[in-house]
MIDOSE-1310 file (N, C-alpha, C; in nm, 2 decimals, decimal comma, always signed):
residues 71
misq	+0,76/-1,59/+1,53/+0,72/-1,54/+1,39/+0,62/-1,43/+1,46; +0,63/-1,29/+1,38/+0,55/-1,19/+1,43/+0,44/-1,16/+1,37; +0,31/-1,12/+1,41/+0,21/-1,17/+1,32/+0,22/-1,04/+1,24; +0,13/-1,08/+1,13/+0,06/-0,95/+1,02/+0,05/-0,86/+1,09
hari	-0,05/-0,82/+1,21/-0,12/-0,71/+1,28/+0,01/-0,65/+1,35; +0,10/-0,71/+1,38/+0,19/-0,69/+1,47/+0,30/-0,57/+1,41; +0,32/-0,65/+1,29/+0,41/-0,61/+1,20/+0,36/-0,45/+1,12; +0,21/-0,47/+1,10/+0,15/-0,33/+1,05/+0,17/-0,22/+1,15
lnal	+0,11/-0,27/+1,28/+0,11/-0,19/+1,39/+0,28/-0,11/+1,42; +0,37/-0,21/+1,45/+0,49/-0,14/+1,42/+0,57/-0,04/+1,33; +0,51/-0,05/+1,23/+0,54/+0,02/+1,10/+0,48/+0,16/+1,12; +0,33/+0,12/+1,16/+0,25/+0,25/+1,18/+0,31/+0,36/+1,27
kkng	+0,37/+0,28/+1,38/+0,40/+0,36/+1,50/+0,56/+0,40/+1,46; +0,62/+0,34/+1,40/+0,78/+0,39/+1,37/+0,78/+0,47/+1,27; +0,65/+0,50/+1,16/+0,68/+0,60/+1,04/+0,58/+0,72/+1,06; +0,50/+0,72/+1,20/+0,42/+0,84/+1,26/+0,35/+0,91/+1,14
khgi	+0,40/+1,03/+1,15/+0,35/+1,12/+1,05/+0,36/+1,10/+0,92; +0,43/+1,01/+0,90/+0,49/+0,98/+0,73/+0,42/+0,89/+0,70; +0,33/+0,82/+0,77/+0,28/+0,69/+0,74/+0,32/+0,58/+0,66; +0,28/+0,47/+0,63/+0,34/+0,41/+0,52/+0,22/+0,37/+0,37
knsw	+0,28/+0,40/+0,26/+0,20/+0,36/+0,16/+0,19/+0,22/+0,14; +0,09/+0,19/+0,06/+0,05/+0,06/+0,01/+0,15/-0,01/-0,07; +0,22/+0,01/-0,11/+0,35/-0,06/-0,16/+0,44/-0,10/-0,05; +0,45/-0,06/+0,08/+0,50/-0,12/+0,20/+0,43/-0,27/+0,21
fhqh	+0,30/-0,28/+0,20/+0,27/-0,45/+0,21/+0,31/-0,51/+0,14; +0,29/-0,48/+0,03/+0,36/-0,58/-0,08/+0,53/-0,60/-0,06; +0,60/-0,50/-0,03/+0,73/-0,56/-0,01/+0,76/-0,61/+0,15; +0,66/-0,64/+0,19/+0,68/-0,71/+0,33/+0,59/-0,81/+0,32
hilc	+0,55/-0,87/+0,18/+0,45/-0,97/+0,16/+0,32/-0,98/+0,28; +0,28/-0,89/+0,28/+0,13/-0,89/+0,36/+0,00/-0,87/+0,23; -0,04/-0,96/+0,18/-0,15/-0,96/+0,11/-0,26/-0,92/+0,18; -0,36/-0,90/+0,07/-0,47/-0,83/+0,11/-0,51/-0,73/+0,27
htar	-0,40/-0,64/+0,23/-0,35/-0,54/+0,34/-0,47/-0,48/+0,38; -0,59/-0,44/+0,31/-0,71/-0,38/+0,32/-0,82/-0,47/+0,45; -0,78/-0,59/+0,42/-0,86/-0,69/+0,51/-0,78/-0,69/+0,63; -0,63/-0,68/+0,63/-0,57/-0,62/+0,77/-0,59/-0,54/+0,87
isel	-0,59/-0,39/+0,79/-0,62/-0,27/+0,80/-0,77/-0,33/+0,88; -0,88/-0,35/+0,83/-1,01/-0,37/+0,82/-1,03/-0,42/+1,00; -0,94/-0,51/+1,01/-0,90/-0,61/+1,12/-0,85/-0,51/+1,25; -0,76/-0,47/+1,24/-0,74/-0,38/+1,29/-0,80/-0,26/+1,37
raeg	-0,88/-0,23/+1,27/-1,00/-0,10/+1,31/-1,08/-0,18/+1,41; -1,15/-0,32/+1,36/-1,22/-0,38/+1,41/-1,18/-0,40/+1,59; -1,04/-0,43/+1,58/-0,98/-0,43/+1,73/-0,96/-0,28/+1,81; -1,01/-0,17/+1,73/-1,03/-0,03/+1,81/-0,93/+0,04/+1,75
ytiv	-0,80/+0,02/+1,69/-0,76/+0,13/+1,63/-0,78/+0,22/+1,51; -0,74/+0,33/+1,53/-0,78/+0,42/+1,42/-0,70/+0,47/+1,34; -0,70/+0,42/+1,22/-0,61/+0,39/+1,11/-0,70/+0,47/+0,98; -0,60/+0,57/+0,96/-0,66/+0,64/+0,86/-0,57/+0,65/+0,72
aeqq	-0,68/+0,62/+0,60/-0,60/+0,64/+0,46/-0,64/+0,77/+0,40; -0,52/+0,80/+0,32/-0,51/+0,88/+0,25/-0,46/+0,87/+0,10; -0,54/+0,89/+0,01/-0,49/+0,89/-0,12/-0,42/+0,97/-0,18; -0,29/+0,95/-0,20/-0,19/+1,04/-0,29/-0,25/+1,09/-0,41
rdwr	-0,18/+1,20/-0,43/-0,21/+1,33/-0,56/-0,09/+1,34/-0,62; -0,08/+1,34/-0,78/+0,02/+1,37/-0,86/+0,05/+1,51/-0,84; +0,16/+1,57/-0,89/+0,15/+1,72/-0,91/+0,08/+1,79/-0,97; -0,03/+1,72/-1,05/-0,15/+1,81/-1,11/-0,29/+1,79/-1,01
gkat	-0,25/+1,70/-0,91/-0,38/+1,69/-0,80/-0,47/+1,59/-0,84; -0,44/+1,51/-0,94/-0,51/+1,41/-0,99/-0,47/+1,26/-0,89; -0,58/+1,24/-0,86/-0,56/+1,11/-0,73/-0,47/+1,01/-0,84; -0,41/+0,94/-0,71/-0,30/+0,81/-0,78/-0,37/+0,68/-0,71
gtfk	-0,32/+0,59/-0,76/-0,34/+0,48/-0,70/-0,26/+0,43/-0,53; -0,19/+0,50/-0,52/-0,14/+0,49/-0,38/-0,18/+0,59/-0,27; -0,17/+0,51/-0,16/-0,26/+0,52/-0,04/-0,14/+0,54/+0,07; -0,16/+0,61/+0,16/-0,08/+0,61/+0,28/-0,19/+0,61/+0,41
yflr	-0,10/+0,50/+0,49/-0,20/+0,47/+0,61/-0,15/+0,52/+0,73; -0,21/+0,59/+0,79/-0,16/+0,67/+0,95/-0,25/+0,60/+1,07; -0,15/+0,61/+1,20/-0,22/+0,56/+1,29/-0,27/+0,70/+1,39; -0,36/+0,70/+1,40/-0,42/+0,81/+1,47/-0,36/+0,82/+1,63
ddt	-0,35/+0,93/+1,72/-0,24/+0,89/+1,80/-0,33/+0,86/+1,93; -0,49/+0,88/+1,92/-0,59/+0,86/+2,04/-0,62/+0,70/+2,04; -0,51/+0,59/+1,99/-0,52/+0,44/+2,01/-0,43/+0,43/+2,07
């Protein structure tokens, strides 16, 4: 069985500049995704979270996560 960390890293690498939305974590049964992201950051990965905005520019509850190339 592949670990949650490995699944997240694989998805971040695969999606590249498109990132993965917080809904992806729920679809893949990864609960407490913010804790998993924090653990990966503690391991040295540079993961950036970007809050999405609607057509009016208002912040939504959706975030996209990106893996920076320097990791």
